[in-house]
C-alpha positions as YAML, in Angstrom:
chain: A
units: angstrom
residues:
- id: 1
  name: MET
  ca: [-196.02, -32.49, -87.87]
- id: 2
  name: GLN
  ca: [-198.32, -29.74, -89.21]
- id: 3
  name: LEU
  ca: [-200.08, -27.83, -86.43]
- id: 4
  name: ASP
  ca: [-203.70, -26.86, -86.88]
- id: 5
  name: ASN
  ca: [-204.75, -23.21, -86.72]
- id: 6
  name: ARG
  ca: [-205.75, -23.34, -83.05]
- id: 7
  name: ALA
  ca: [-202.43, -24.85, -81.98]
- id: 8
  name: GLN
  ca: [-200.50, -22.31, -84.08]
- id: 9
  name: THR
  ca: [-202.45, -19.40, -82.56]
- id: 10
  name: LEU
  ca: [-201.85, -20.63, -79.02]
- id: 11
  name: LEU
  ca: [-198.15, -21.26, -79.64]
- id: 12
  name: LYS
  ca: [-197.75, -17.79, -81.17]
- id: 13
  name: ALA
  ca: [-199.52, -16.18, -78.21]
- id: 14
  name: LEU
  ca: [-197.41, -18.15, -75.72]
- id: 15
  name: VAL
  ca: [-194.08, -17.26, -77.38]
- id: 16
  name: GLU
  ca: [-194.97, -13.58, -77.69]
- id: 17
  name: ARG
  ca: [-196.06, -13.37, -74.05]
- id: 18
  name: TYR
  ca: [-192.98, -15.23, -72.84]
- id: 19
  name: ILE
  ca: [-190.66, -12.99, -74.89]
- id: 20
  name: ALA
  ca: [-192.38, -9.95, -73.40]
- id: 21
  name: ASP
  ca: [-192.21, -10.83, -69.70]
- id: 22
  name: GLY
  ca: [-190.10, -13.96, -69.29]
- id: 23
  name: GLN
  ca: [-192.64, -15.78, -67.13]
- id: 24
  name: PRO
  ca: [-194.19, -19.20, -67.85]
- id: 25
  name: VAL
  ca: [-197.58, -18.77, -69.50]
- id: 26
  name: GLY
  ca: [-200.62, -20.59, -68.09]
- id: 27
  name: SER
  ca: [-203.81, -21.73, -69.78]
- id: 28
  name: ARG
  ca: [-205.87, -18.97, -68.13]
- id: 29
  name: ALA
  ca: [-203.60, -16.26, -69.57]
- id: 30
  name: LEU
  ca: [-203.66, -17.91, -72.99]
- id: 31
  name: SER
  ca: [-207.46, -17.95, -73.02]
- id: 32
  name: LYS
  ca: [-207.40, -14.15, -72.55]
- id: 33
  name: ILE
  ca: [-204.65, -13.19, -75.01]
- id: 34
  name: SER
  ca: [-205.13, -15.69, -77.82]
- id: 35
  name: GLY
  ca: [-208.49, -14.38, -79.01]
- id: 36
  name: LEU
  ca: [-209.81, -17.94, -79.30]
- id: 37
  name: ASP
  ca: [-213.20, -18.89, -77.90]
- id: 38
  name: LEU
  ca: [-212.00, -22.07, -76.21]
- id: 39
  name: SER
  ca: [-212.59, -23.53, -72.80]
- id: 40
  name: PRO
  ca: [-209.64, -23.77, -70.38]
- id: 41
  name: ALA
  ca: [-209.85, -27.56, -70.65]
- id: 42
  name: THR
  ca: [-209.50, -27.43, -74.44]
- id: 43
  name: ILE
  ca: [-206.53, -25.08, -74.15]
- id: 44
  name: ARG
  ca: [-204.88, -27.40, -71.62]
- id: 45
  name: ASN
  ca: [-205.32, -30.33, -74.01]
- id: 46
  name: ILE
  ca: [-203.78, -28.43, -76.91]
- id: 47
  name: MET
  ca: [-200.88, -27.30, -74.72]
- id: 48
  name: ALA
  ca: [-200.32, -30.88, -73.61]
- id: 49
  name: ASP
  ca: [-200.13, -31.88, -77.28]
- id: 50
  name: LEU
  ca: [-197.62, -29.08, -77.98]
- id: 51
  name: GLU
  ca: [-195.54, -30.24, -75.03]
- id: 52
  name: GLU
  ca: [-195.59, -33.82, -76.27]
- id: 53
  name: LEU
  ca: [-194.39, -32.59, -79.69]
- id: 54
  name: GLY
  ca: [-191.49, -30.72, -78.03]
- id: 55
  name: TYR
  ca: [-192.64, -27.16, -78.79]
- id: 56
  name: VAL
  ca: [-193.20, -26.11, -75.17]
- id: 57
  name: ALA
  ca: [-191.99, -27.27, -71.77]
- id: 58
  name: SER
  ca: [-193.25, -27.03, -68.18]
- id: 59
  name: PRO
  ca: [-190.75, -25.70, -65.64]
- id: 60
  name: HIS
  ca: [-190.93, -27.57, -62.35]
- id: 61
  name: THR
  ca: [-191.69, -24.38, -60.43]
- id: 62
  name: SER
  ca: [-194.76, -23.37, -62.42]
- id: 63
  name: ALA
  ca: [-197.99, -24.67, -63.91]
- id: 64
  name: GLY
  ca: [-197.35, -22.48, -66.96]
- id: 65
  name: ARG
  ca: [-195.29, -23.39, -70.01]
- id: 66
  name: VAL
  ca: [-192.32, -21.87, -71.85]
- id: 67
  name: PRO
  ca: [-191.21, -22.29, -75.49]
- id: 68
  name: THR
  ca: [-188.40, -24.70, -76.33]
- id: 69
  name: PRO
  ca: [-185.82, -24.03, -79.08]
- id: 70
  name: ARG
  ca: [-188.03, -26.14, -81.34]
- id: 71
  name: GLY
  ca: [-190.99, -23.94, -80.43]
- id: 72
  name: TYR
  ca: [-189.00, -20.80, -81.18]
- id: 73
  name: ARG
  ca: [-188.02, -22.31, -84.54]
- id: 74
  name: ILE
  ca: [-191.60, -22.87, -85.73]
- id: 75
  name: PHE
  ca: [-192.45, -19.41, -84.37]
- id: 76
  name: VAL
  ca: [-189.76, -17.56, -86.36]
- id: 77
  name: ASP
  ca: [-190.25, -19.69, -89.48]
- id: 78
  name: THR
  ca: [-194.05, -19.59, -89.80]
- id: 79
  name: LEU
  ca: [-195.78, -17.50, -87.14]
- id: 80
  name: LEU
  ca: [-193.69, -14.34, -86.78]
- id: 81
  name: THR
  ca: [-194.94, -10.91, -87.86]
- id: 82
  name: VAL
  ca: [-191.90, -8.72, -88.53]
- id: 83
  name: GLN
  ca: [-192.14, -5.09, -87.44]
- id: 84
  name: PRO
  ca: [-190.85, -2.43, -89.85]
- id: 85
  name: ILE
  ca: [-188.24, -0.05, -88.43]
- id: 86
  name: ASP
  ca: [-187.16, 3.43, -89.42]
- id: 87
  name: GLU
  ca: [-184.27, 3.06, -91.86]
- id: 88
  name: SER
  ca: [-183.17, 6.69, -91.54]
- id: 89
  name: ALA
  ca: [-181.70, 6.14, -88.08]
- id: 90
  name: VAL
  ca: [-179.57, 3.33, -89.46]
- id: 91
  name: GLU
  ca: [-178.69, 4.99, -92.74]
- id: 92
  name: ALA
  ca: [-177.25, 8.10, -91.07]
- id: 93
  name: ARG
  ca: [-174.40, 6.05, -89.57]
- id: 94
  name: LEU
  ca: [-173.57, 3.98, -92.64]
- id: 95
  name: ARG
  ca: [-173.40, 6.53, -95.41]
- id: 96
  name: PRO
  ca: [-170.46, 5.93, -97.77]
- id: 97
  name: GLN
  ca: [-168.86, 9.31, -96.97]
- id: 98
  name: ALA
  ca: [-165.37, 8.19, -97.99]
- id: 99
  name: GLN
  ca: [-165.03, 6.28, -94.72]
- id: 100
  name: PRO
  ca: [-162.49, 3.46, -94.61]
- id: 101
  name: PRO
  ca: [-164.13, 0.01, -94.81]
- id: 102
  name: GLN
  ca: [-163.00, -0.89, -91.26]
- id: 103
  name: LYS
  ca: [-164.71, 2.26, -89.92]
- id: 104
  name: LEU
  ca: [-167.95, 1.32, -91.69]
- id: 105
  name: ILE
  ca: [-167.70, -2.21, -90.28]
- id: 106
  name: ALA
  ca: [-167.07, -0.93, -86.74]
- id: 107
  name: ASN
  ca: [-170.04, 1.45, -87.09]
- id: 108
  name: ALA
  ca: [-172.23, -1.44, -88.27]
- id: 109
  name: ALA
  ca: [-171.30, -3.56, -85.22]
- id: 110
  name: GLN
  ca: [-171.98, -0.66, -82.85]
- id: 111
  name: MET
  ca: [-175.30, 0.07, -84.53]
- id: 112
  name: LEU
  ca: [-176.46, -3.55, -84.39]
- id: 113
  name: SER
  ca: [-175.68, -3.52, -80.68]
- id: 114
  name: SER
  ca: [-177.33, -0.18, -79.87]
- id: 115
  name: LEU
  ca: [-180.50, -0.89, -81.86]
- id: 116
  name: SER
  ca: [-180.96, -4.43, -80.51]
- id: 117
  name: GLN
  ca: [-179.54, -3.81, -77.02]
- id: 118
  name: PHE
  ca: [-177.61, -7.07, -77.40]
- id: 119
  name: ALA
  ca: [-174.20, -7.80, -78.97]
- id: 120
  name: GLY
  ca: [-173.49, -6.84, -82.58]
- id: 121
  name: VAL
  ca: [-170.94, -8.77, -84.61]
- id: 122
  name: VAL
  ca: [-169.46, -8.27, -88.08]
- id: 123
  name: LEU
  ca: [-167.15, -10.72, -89.84]
- id: 124
  name: SER
  ca: [-164.82, -8.49, -91.88]
- id: 125
  name: PRO
  ca: [-164.24, -9.04, -95.58]
- id: 126
  name: ARG
  ca: [-161.61, -11.60, -96.41]
- id: 127
  name: HIS
  ca: [-158.40, -10.10, -97.68]
- id: 128
  name: GLU
  ca: [-157.36, -11.07, -101.15]
- id: 129
  name: SER
  ca: [-155.05, -14.08, -101.06]
- id: 130
  name: THR
  ca: [-153.35, -12.80, -104.22]
- id: 131
  name: PHE
  ca: [-150.82, -9.99, -104.42]
- id: 132
  name: GLN
  ca: [-150.29, -7.24, -106.96]
- id: 133
  name: GLN
  ca: [-146.69, -6.48, -106.16]
- id: 134
  name: ILE
  ca: [-144.05, -6.81, -103.49]
- id: 135
  name: GLU
  ca: [-141.13, -4.64, -102.47]
- id: 136
  name: PHE
  ca: [-138.01, -5.32, -100.41]
- id: 137
  name: LEU
  ca: [-136.67, -2.53, -98.20]
- id: 138
  name: ARG
  ca: [-133.25, -2.98, -96.58]
- id: 139
  name: LEU
  ca: [-133.52, -2.00, -92.91]
- id: 140
  name: GLY
  ca: [-130.02, -2.96, -91.90]
- id: 141
  name: GLU
  ca: [-127.57, -5.82, -92.10]
- id: 142
  name: LYS
  ca: [-129.55, -9.04, -92.74]
- id: 143
  name: ARG
  ca: [-132.85, -7.28, -91.95]
- id: 144
  name: ILE
  ca: [-135.37, -6.71, -94.75]
- id: 145
  name: LEU
  ca: [-138.89, -5.35, -94.74]
- id: 146
  name: LEU
  ca: [-141.20, -7.22, -97.11]
- id: 147
  name: VAL
  ca: [-144.05, -5.00, -98.37]
- id: 148
  name: ILE
  ca: [-147.01, -6.83, -99.94]
- id: 149
  name: VAL
  ca: [-149.62, -4.89, -101.93]
- id: 150
  name: ALA
  ca: [-152.94, -6.68, -102.62]
- id: 151
  name: PRO
  ca: [-155.01, -5.96, -105.76]
- id: 152
  name: GLY
  ca: [-157.44, -3.86, -103.72]
- id: 153
  name: GLY
  ca: [-154.64, -1.68, -102.36]
- id: 154
  name: ASP
  ca: [-154.34, -3.27, -98.89]
- id: 155
  name: VAL
  ca: [-150.75, -3.38, -97.66]
- id: 156
  name: GLN
  ca: [-149.15, -6.02, -95.41]
- id: 157
  name: ASN
  ca: [-145.63, -5.80, -93.98]
- id: 158
  name: ARG
  ca: [-143.36, -8.57, -92.74]
- id: 159
  name: LEU
  ca: [-139.83, -8.44, -91.33]
- id: 160
  name: LEU
  ca: [-137.37, -10.92, -92.88]
- id: 161
  name: LEU
  ca: [-134.19, -11.91, -91.03]
- id: 162
  name: THR
  ca: [-131.76, -13.38, -93.55]
- id: 163
  name: ASP
  ca: [-128.49, -15.30, -93.48]
- id: 164
  name: VAL
  ca: [-127.06, -13.11, -96.23]
- id: 165
  name: ASP
  ca: [-126.66, -9.33, -96.31]
- id: 166
  name: TYR
  ca: [-128.38, -8.46, -99.61]
- id: 167
  name: THR
  ca: [-127.54, -5.28, -101.50]
- id: 168
  name: PRO
  ca: [-130.28, -2.86, -102.61]
- id: 169
  name: SER
  ca: [-129.72, -3.91, -106.24]
- id: 170
  name: GLN
  ca: [-130.17, -7.58, -105.35]
- id: 171
  name: LEU
  ca: [-133.38, -6.77, -103.50]
- id: 172
  name: GLN
  ca: [-134.66, -4.79, -106.47]
- id: 173
  name: GLN
  ca: [-133.75, -7.59, -108.87]
- id: 174
  name: SER
  ca: [-135.59, -10.16, -106.72]
- id: 175
  name: ALA
  ca: [-138.70, -7.99, -106.38]
- id: 176
  name: ASN
  ca: [-138.74, -7.34, -110.13]
- id: 177
  name: PHE
  ca: [-138.52, -11.08, -110.87]
- id: 178
  name: ILE
  ca: [-141.43, -11.92, -108.53]
- id: 179
  name: ASN
  ca: [-143.61, -9.07, -109.76]
- id: 180
  name: GLN
  ca: [-142.93, -9.83, -113.43]
- id: 181
  name: HIS
  ca: [-143.57, -13.58, -113.21]
- id: 182
  name: TYR
  ca: [-146.10, -14.01, -110.39]
- id: 183
  name: SER
  ca: [-148.15, -10.82, -109.91]
- id: 184
  name: GLY
  ca: [-151.84, -11.63, -109.57]
- id: 185
  name: LEU
  ca: [-151.28, -15.12, -108.17]
- id: 186
  name: ALA
  ca: [-151.81, -16.48, -104.66]
- id: 187
  name: PHE
  ca: [-148.63, -17.11, -102.66]
- id: 188
  name: ASP
  ca: [-149.39, -20.83, -102.41]
- id: 189
  name: GLU
  ca: [-149.46, -21.02, -106.21]
- id: 190
  name: VAL
  ca: [-146.23, -19.02, -106.42]
- id: 191
  name: ARG
  ca: [-144.59, -21.49, -104.03]
- id: 192
  name: ASN
  ca: [-145.50, -24.40, -106.30]
- id: 193
  name: ARG
  ca: [-144.33, -22.65, -109.46]
- id: 194
  name: MET
  ca: [-141.05, -21.57, -107.95]
- id: 195
  name: GLN
  ca: [-139.85, -25.12, -107.40]
- id: 196
  name: GLY
  ca: [-138.51, -25.45, -110.91]
- id: 197
  name: GLU
  ca: [-138.15, -21.84, -111.99]
- id: 198
  name: LEU
  ca: [-135.47, -20.59, -109.63]
- id: 199
  name: ARG
  ca: [-132.66, -22.80, -110.82]
- id: 200
  name: GLN
  ca: [-131.65, -20.03, -113.21]
- id: 201
  name: LEU
  ca: [-130.90, -17.72, -110.28]
- id: 202
  name: ARG
  ca: [-128.12, -17.83, -107.73]
- id: 203
  name: ASP
  ca: [-128.90, -19.83, -104.59]
- id: 204
  name: ASP
  ca: [-128.87, -16.72, -102.38]
- id: 205
  name: MET
  ca: [-131.51, -15.00, -104.49]
- id: 206
  name: GLY
  ca: [-133.63, -18.13, -104.60]
- id: 207
  name: ARG
  ca: [-133.55, -18.39, -100.81]
- id: 208
  name: LEU
  ca: [-134.63, -14.76, -100.47]
- id: 209
  name: MET
  ca: [-137.58, -15.26, -102.81]
- id: 210
  name: GLN
  ca: [-138.67, -18.44, -101.06]
- id: 211
  name: ALA
  ca: [-138.50, -16.65, -97.70]
- id: 212
  name: ALA
  ca: [-140.61, -13.82, -99.17]
- id: 213
  name: VAL
  ca: [-143.24, -16.27, -100.42]
- id: 214
  name: GLU
  ca: [-143.45, -18.04, -97.05]
- id: 215
  name: ALA
  ca: [-143.76, -14.74, -95.20]
- id: 216
  name: GLY
  ca: [-146.31, -13.44, -97.70]
- id: 217
  name: SER
  ca: [-148.41, -16.56, -97.34]
- id: 218
  name: GLU
  ca: [-148.37, -16.21, -93.54]
- id: 219
  name: ALA
  ca: [-149.26, -12.51, -93.77]
- id: 220
  name: MET
  ca: [-152.31, -13.22, -95.92]
- id: 221
  name: ALA
  ca: [-153.39, -16.07, -93.63]
- id: 222
  name: ASP
  ca: [-153.06, -13.88, -90.53]
- id: 223
  name: SER
  ca: [-155.29, -11.22, -92.07]
- id: 224
  name: ALA
  ca: [-157.73, -13.63, -93.71]
- id: 225
  name: ASP
  ca: [-160.56, -13.06, -91.26]
- id: 226
  name: GLY
  ca: [-161.28, -10.36, -88.74]
- id: 227
  name: MET
  ca: [-164.22, -9.96, -86.45]
- id: 228
  name: VAL
  ca: [-165.63, -6.86, -84.79]
- id: 229
  name: ILE
  ca: [-167.85, -7.43, -81.74]
- id: 230
  name: ALA
  ca: [-169.67, -4.61, -79.95]
- id: 231
  name: GLY
  ca: [-171.90, -4.60, -76.90]
- id: 232
  name: GLU
  ca: [-170.91, -7.87, -75.23]
- id: 233
  name: ARG
  ca: [-171.56, -6.22, -71.88]
- id: 234
  name: ASN
  ca: [-175.22, -5.74, -72.85]
- id: 235
  name: LEU
  ca: [-175.62, -9.48, -72.43]
- id: 236
  name: LEU
  ca: [-174.64, -9.25, -68.75]
- id: 237
  name: SER
  ca: [-177.98, -7.57, -68.06]
- id: 238
  name: VAL
  ca: [-179.94, -10.36, -69.77]
- id: 239
  name: SER
  ca: [-181.00, -12.67, -66.96]
- id: 240
  name: ASP
  ca: [-181.51, -15.65, -69.30]
- id: 241
  name: LEU
  ca: [-177.80, -15.54, -70.22]
- id: 242
  name: SER
  ca: [-176.22, -14.35, -66.97]
- id: 243
  name: SER
  ca: [-178.32, -16.26, -64.44]
- id: 244
  name: ASN
  ca: [-175.58, -18.80, -63.72]
- id: 245
  name: MET
  ca: [-171.82, -18.68, -63.86]
- id: 246
  name: SER
  ca: [-171.51, -21.70, -66.13]
- id: 247
  name: SER
  ca: [-173.59, -20.06, -68.86]
- id: 248
  name: LEU
  ca: [-171.74, -16.78, -68.42]
- id: 249
  name: ARG
  ca: [-168.36, -18.50, -68.71]
- id: 250
  name: GLN
  ca: [-169.52, -20.39, -71.78]
- id: 251
  name: MET
  ca: [-170.72, -17.21, -73.45]
- id: 252
  name: PHE
  ca: [-167.53, -15.22, -72.88]
- id: 253
  name: ASP
  ca: [-165.38, -18.20, -73.88]
- id: 254
  name: MET
  ca: [-167.19, -17.99, -77.22]
- id: 255
  name: PHE
  ca: [-166.34, -14.30, -77.56]
- id: 256
  name: GLU
  ca: [-162.72, -14.84, -76.54]
- id: 257
  name: GLN
  ca: [-161.97, -17.85, -78.75]
- id: 258
  name: LYS
  ca: [-164.14, -16.66, -81.67]
- id: 259
  name: THR
  ca: [-163.55, -19.86, -83.65]
- id: 260
  name: GLY
  ca: [-167.07, -21.25, -83.32]
- id: 261
  name: LEU
  ca: [-168.63, -17.84, -83.90]
- id: 262
  name: MET
  ca: [-166.55, -17.28, -87.02]
- id: 263
  name: GLN
  ca: [-167.55, -20.72, -88.27]
- id: 264
  name: LEU
  ca: [-171.22, -19.89, -87.72]
- id: 265
  name: LEU
  ca: [-170.90, -16.57, -89.56]
- id: 266
  name: ASP
  ca: [-169.01, -18.25, -92.36]
- id: 267
  name: VAL
  ca: [-171.80, -20.83, -92.75]
- id: 268
  name: SER
  ca: [-174.44, -18.11, -92.90]
- id: 269
  name: SER
  ca: [-172.51, -16.23, -95.61]
- id: 270
  name: LYS
  ca: [-173.27, -19.11, -97.97]
- id: 271
  name: ALA
  ca: [-177.04, -18.54, -97.66]
- id: 272
  name: SER
  ca: [-179.07, -15.59, -98.85]
- id: 273
  name: GLY
  ca: [-181.00, -13.30, -96.55]
- id: 274
  name: VAL
  ca: [-181.45, -13.44, -92.79]
- id: 275
  name: GLN
  ca: [-180.57, -16.68, -91.00]
- id: 276
  name: ILE
  ca: [-181.60, -17.47, -87.43]
- id: 277
  name: PHE
  ca: [-179.58, -19.89, -85.29]
- id: 278
  name: ILE
  ca: [-181.52, -20.84, -82.16]
- id: 279
  name: GLY
  ca: [-179.70, -22.31, -79.17]
- id: 280
  name: GLY
  ca: [-179.72, -26.08, -78.93]
- id: 281
  name: GLU
  ca: [-180.33, -26.61, -82.65]
- id: 282
  name: SER
  ca: [-176.72, -26.46, -83.77]
- id: 283
  name: ASN
  ca: [-173.29, -27.21, -82.36]
- id: 284
  name: LEU
  ca: [-172.29, -23.77, -83.62]
- id: 285
  name: VAL
  ca: [-174.40, -22.07, -80.92]
- id: 286
  name: PRO
  ca: [-173.01, -23.27, -77.58]
- id: 287
  name: MET
  ca: [-175.98, -22.47, -75.33]
- id: 288
  name: ASP
  ca: [-179.69, -23.31, -75.32]
- id: 289
  name: GLU
  ca: [-180.36, -19.80, -74.02]
- id: 290
  name: MET
  ca: [-178.60, -18.03, -76.93]
- id: 291
  name: SER
  ca: [-179.67, -17.18, -80.47]
- id: 292
  name: VAL
  ca: [-177.77, -15.54, -83.34]
- id: 293
  name: VAL
  ca: [-179.50, -13.65, -86.16]
- id: 294
  name: THR
  ca: [-177.24, -13.15, -89.18]
- id: 295
  name: ALA
  ca: [-177.21, -11.87, -92.75]
- id: 296
  name: PRO
  ca: [-174.45, -11.70, -95.40]
- id: 297
  name: TYR
  ca: [-173.33, -8.37, -96.83]
- id: 298
  name: GLU
  ca: [-171.80, -7.50, -100.18]
- id: 299
  name: ALA
  ca: [-169.35, -5.18, -101.89]
- id: 300
  name: ASN
  ca: [-169.96, -4.52, -105.58]
- id: 301
  name: GLY
  ca: [-172.30, -7.49, -105.93]
- id: 302
  name: ARG
  ca: [-170.03, -10.03, -104.24]
- id: 303
  name: ILE
  ca: [-170.66, -11.43, -100.74]
- id: 304
  name: VAL
  ca: [-167.64, -10.47, -98.64]
- id: 305
  name: GLY
  ca: [-168.74, -11.01, -95.04]
- id: 306
  name: THR
  ca: [-171.51, -11.58, -92.52]
- id: 307
  name: LEU
  ca: [-173.03, -9.55, -89.70]
- id: 308
  name: GLY
  ca: [-175.52, -10.27, -86.96]
- id: 309
  name: VAL
  ca: [-176.91, -9.90, -83.47]
- id: 310
  name: ILE
  ca: [-176.12, -12.25, -80.58]
- id: 311
  name: GLY
  ca: [-178.72, -12.32, -77.86]
- id: 312
  name: PRO
  ca: [-180.96, -14.51, -75.73]
- id: 313
  name: THR
  ca: [-183.24, -17.12, -77.25]
- id: 314
  name: ARG
  ca: [-186.00, -15.01, -75.67]
- id: 315
  name: MET
  ca: [-185.37, -12.02, -77.94]
- id: 316
  name: ALA
  ca: [-187.88, -9.91, -79.84]
- id: 317
  name: TYR
  ca: [-187.20, -11.51, -83.22]
- id: 318
  name: GLU
  ca: [-189.77, -9.28, -84.94]
- id: 319
  name: ARG
  ca: [-187.48, -6.30, -84.14]
- id: 320
  name: VAL
  ca: [-184.05, -7.92, -84.46]
- id: 321
  name: ILE
  ca: [-184.65, -9.49, -87.88]
- id: 322
  name: PRO
  ca: [-185.31, -6.16, -89.68]
- id: 323
  name: ILE
  ca: [-182.42, -4.53, -87.79]
- id: 324
  name: VAL
  ca: [-180.03, -7.16, -89.15]
- id: 325
  name: ASP
  ca: [-181.58, -7.09, -92.63]
- id: 326
  name: ILE
  ca: [-181.43, -3.30, -93.02]
- id: 327
  name: THR
  ca: [-177.90, -3.04, -91.60]
- id: 328
  name: SER
  ca: [-176.77, -5.70, -94.08]
- id: 329
  name: ARG
  ca: [-178.25, -3.82, -97.02]
- id: 330
  name: LEU
  ca: [-176.92, -0.42, -95.94]
- id: 331
  name: LEU
  ca: [-173.42, -1.74, -95.22]
- id: 332
  name: SER
  ca: [-173.42, -3.42, -98.65]
- id: 333
  name: ASN
  ca: [-174.37, -0.11, -100.26]
- id: 334
  name: ALA
  ca: [-171.77, 1.86, -98.32]
- id: 335
  name: LEU
  ca: [-168.95, -0.56, -99.17]
- id: 336
  name: SER
  ca: [-169.96, -0.71, -102.84]
- id: 337
  name: HIS
  ca: [-169.84, 3.09, -103.20]
- id: 338
  name: ASN
  ca: [-166.81, 3.64, -101.00]
...
């Protein structure tokens, strides 16, 4: 339902006051801060309508009202005035001064946390599922180190324990065969192609290559997603999140398991710009009292990950949104010129 101008003004004033001090807002306070020339009775009627529509609620302990997740949603979508922030403070920590990507990502998470005073989170870029080349290094009898080099230069290592003691020349021959025939492919595709192509080789060599493909596939899967979280302890000082043990346990379960959080960040990487997930709206956010503000980031024009701020539903969105937006743009720039 479309709200008229008076209802929008009152809802905006209520949300802003509640974000600022955390106390239910009464009609008398709204008449002073809204700037509207309305009688207290008229304001009470409008607030009753907003409550009936599900935008505000009345706590049992107070005559005032508080915003619901639905009220926060209409606030951030249509009523919010975003405050500009100084980019120089952010830019100084994300300059592409030949820093490794993981260092830039860790800096971004720390910066999101320190600027927002909540938790900062960055979903690291996915590793390439393809490989450029592999090498076998004989470590000892029936022990081989598999070295996997991705197209971007990332290196993964896996230890292979074999039934046969392969000679260095056999290892070299096997590596040469894989690199010559399968370089640039994903390990899953190599596995499918190998089914009929290894009959020309001795059984021992075929077994070694199949073991290498299985280990390579596992190595890429293990490194497929990484997440850096900074400032979780900041949330302990937010009364809305730490006021009861059940909420606290729920919140730190989310940080420990990471699955739901990674799913949320993955969803937001498919959209452009800043996304706001407000508690209670989605199964991806486990608590009514929690919101997540996210944005995707790029490397060389391609979206490679997502970052964001995790905080209370009662957060200063007008500050957090530009923090997330600017950090996303600066991290994209730093990774693209790294």
